[in-house]
C-alpha positions in Angstrom: 82.2 72.5 160.6 80.4 71.3 157.5 77.1 72.6 156.2 75.1 69.6 157.3 76.2 70.0 160.9 75.6 73.7 160.8 71.9 73.3 159.7 71.2 71.0 162.6 72.8 73.3 165.2 71.2 76.5 163.8 67.8 75.5 162.4 65.8 78.3 160.8 68.5 81.0 161.4 70.3 83.6 159.5 74.0 83.0 159.8 77.1 85.0 159.2 79.7 82.4 158.2 83.3 82.4 157.2 84.7 79.9 154.7 87.7 78.2 156.3 88.4 75.7 153.6 86.9 76.4 150.1 87.7 75.7 146.5 86.3 77.0 143.2 84.8 74.5 140.7 83.8 76.3 137.5 81.7 79.3 138.7 80.7 77.6 142.0 82.4 78.2 145.4 82.5 75.0 147.3 82.9 75.5 151.0 84.3 72.4 152.7 84.7 73.8 156.2 83.1 76.9 157.7 82.9 78.8 160.9 79.7 80.4 162.2 80.5 83.9 163.3 77.0 84.9 164.4 73.4 83.6 164.2 70.1 85.4 164.1 66.8 83.7 164.7 64.7 86.6 163.6 62.5 86.5 160.5 64.6 89.2 158.8 68.2 89.1 157.5 68.8 92.8 158.4 70.7 92.1 161.6 72.8 89.4 159.9 73.6 91.7 157.0 74.6 94.5 159.3 76.9 92.1 161.2 78.4 91.0 157.9 79.1 94.6 156.8 80.7 95.4 160.2 83.0 92.3 160.0 83.8 92.9 156.3 84.8 96.5 157.0 87.3 95.3 159.7 88.5 92.2 157.8 88.0 92.8 154.1 90.2 89.8 153.1 88.1 87.2 154.9 85.6 85.1 152.9 82.3 85.9 154.6 78.7 85.1 153.7 75.2 85.6 155.0 73.1 82.5 154.5 69.9 81.0 155.9 70.2 77.6 157.5 67.1 76.2 155.6 69.1 76.1 152.4 69.6 72.5 151.4 73.2 73.2 150.3 75.5 76.2 149.9 75.1 77.1 146.3 77.4 80.1 146.1 78.3 81.4 142.7 81.6 83.2 142.2 81.2 86.6 140.7 84.1 88.6 139.3 84.9 91.8 141.2 84.3 94.6 138.8 85.2 97.5 141.1 83.7 100.9 141.1 85.4 103.6 139.0 85.1 107.2 140.1 85.6 109.8 137.5 87.0 113.2 138.6 85.9 116.2 136.7 
């Protein structure tokens, strides 16, 4: 599904989506095709974020996002993964 179709099907909703076909242009992640994994019509993103965290824990290699369907476009910026270092004493 493309973003324009998604916005029409899920108006004013928080969505947990997966990038099915995506490319990187500069620092922007361009999602050409996506799948909606869950939708939440509540005012808050809390439930969507909890669903994202649950899915990410099970499938850490999938490209998942939480977005609101009122966004005119998916303007996702790629950020380098810095990782967390733990220092043992």
